[in-house]
C-alpha positions, 0 to 999 in steps of 0.5 A: 298484274296484282293479286286482288286480295293481297295487292302483290304481283301474281307470280305463281300458278296453282294447278290444283285451283287452275289460277294464278296467285301471289306469294301470300295466297294460301295454297300451302296444301296444293301440289305443283305450285310453279312460276306463272311466267313459265306456265304462260310461256309453255301454254298454247292459248288456242288449245286452251280455248278449244278445251274450254269451248268443249266444256262449254258445249258439253254443259250446254248440252246438259242444260238443254237436256234438262230443259227438254225433260222439264217441258216434257214433264209439264206436258205429261203432267197436264195430260195425266191431270186431264185424265184424272179429271175425266176419271172423276167425271165418269165416277160422278155419273154413277152417283147423286148430287152430293157426289157432284159437289165432291167432284167439283171439290176434288177437281179444284184441288187437282188443279190447285196442286198441279198449278203449284207444281207447274209454277215450281217447274216453270221457275226452275226452267227459267233458272236453267235458261238463265244459266244457259244464256250466261254460258252462251255469253261466256262462249262469246267472250271466249271467241274474242280472245285473240293471239294479238294480245300478249300471252299473259293477257290471253292466258288470264282472260281464258282463265277467267272464262274457265273459272266461270265455266267451272262455276257452271260445272259445280252448279250442274253437279249440285243438281244431282241432289236437287229435288227440282230435278226429280220427275214430277207426276200427279196422281190420285189415291182412290178411296177404297171404300167408294164402292161400298158406301154409295148408300152413305154418300151424305157422309162422304167427304172426299173421293181421293187425295191428290198428290205429287209424285217425284221420280229420280231421272238420269241426267245422262251426265258424263263425269267431267274429267278434272282438267289439268293446267293447260300447259302444253309445251312446244316440245311435246307436240314436235313430231320429230320427238315422237316414237310409236311403240307396239305393245301387243297384237291381239287376234280378233279374227273378224276377217272382213274389210274394216272401214272405220274405228274409234275409241269411246270416252269410256275406253271401249273401241268400236270397229266398223266392218265395211258395209257391215256390223259394228263390233265393240271391244273392251279397252284391252282389245277383247271383242265384247259384242256386236251392236244390233243395228239394222243396215250396213254401217260404214263410218262412226263417230261419238257425239256424247257419252252414250250416243254415236252417229253412223253412216249407212251409204246404201240407205243414204242415211245417218243414224243416231244410236243410244248405246246405253239403251241400244236403240236408234233415236234418229234417222237422217235421210240424206238423199245420196250415199254418205261415207266418212263421218266426224263430230266437232262443236255440236256438228257432223262432218259427212263425206259424200262420194268424191266431191262434197263434205257437208257440215250438219247439225244434230237434227240433220240440217245442212249448215255448210256444203264444202266442195272438194275434188277427190279421186277416191270416195271420201271414206275417211275424214277428221273434223276439228277447229272448223277444218276438215282433214280427209284422205284420198287414197287413189290420189295418194294425198291428205288434204286440209280444207276450211269450211269455205272449201279453201285448201289450207294444205295438202300432203303427198310425200311418202304416201302410197295408199292413205286410208284411216286417219285421226288427230292427237290432242296437239292437232297432229294427224296420224295416217294409216297408209298401206304398210306404214303409219305416218304422222303429219304435223298440224300445219301439214309441213312436216311428217315422220314415219312412225311404223315402217314395213320392217315393223310387221304391222301388215296393211294398217287400215284404221287408227284411233287414240284413247280419250285424252291419251297417247295410246290407242289401237291400229286395225288391219285391212281385213280385221284379223288383228288389233295392234295396241300402241303407245306414243312417246314424246322424248 
């Protein structure tokens, strides 16, 4: 492959610009320029695809949010416009024929000004929808990248798609300073002298001034972390090289059985009491508060920056909760008790009793029903790459199935009471099992005990990693301690 600009071989890679380059390309100020061949050799294409798809889905959600906001804005503005016209009509009844003429003039002005603004809003929505369609097309192109082609070809195709996604990211970032994203309203500035000059209506020229008021709105856009060059060596994901180091043990004294725990994108930790409350901890493991949500929670997963989903088995329901406003925004009535919960690719995986896992959209609609056979209730599961991994503590096993229900693998070695589980960025599965902490390889074929009975971590129940990090927390069965760990890969 040659450089389009210099017609020289593409033999280098710039991690700052996420692009291949030749010897003549101007990257003198960039740090970490390395051999393209070595980058391609170390890159895992599937992991690169997953990372790009996550960004695509994230940016789609932002654009969807903006379209919804603008459509609502039009409806609100039209309602206010109608309200203003009614107010003008009521005032009109109190005055004479001359006021009728003023009323007609002002109504026409109101309609003209709002039509102008509505036209601007509609054009902006069309622009956003075009961006959405382009991004969806990019997502389709991403799905066509296969491992059947050479790694270099796959790498370059994914990189080209990544550049297009990066353009969309810049477009969305630029919207923060774009006047068109402001909330638009229509108001009337009432003439203060109307009541005092009814006797002088002949000289009255206007009842008020129609203006457009624009208010800043929050796009609720999390800062997209600058992605590093997607180079993941096989050595880093080898579980045989892993060592789990216990950093600190923090007393939390909840003294209630814990059913689930996750690390939020902002670093905080959510720990769920079994059929109880949700506790919020700082990134240092210090109890911050409890979320005030009615009901008995069981499992939790993060959907967006400020949004989580929670299962409530006793209510046969899933609740969507906005952590910024601390309000329940949606409730899905499921019809039977739901337990384990995980989120991936804009869908929820939900565990029902012992025999069913449902893949659901964020409106509560069932996309797929996966039938499984578990000896225990489906309390703990992880959903990613169209596969669901779940623990069966009574059956002393961990299973991996695809969305059709086909079993990909099962793991039973060394397990006595597998409970909470999570995945690292390489797809390895970490399982809290009685007095042990075990890692299982992505393909289910290998394992390693990271924490044994001699390490004095009593009854680990839940485990979670910090976002895009190799550190995290373990919570014991009865909520007495949070154990902070760091995972090293030699």
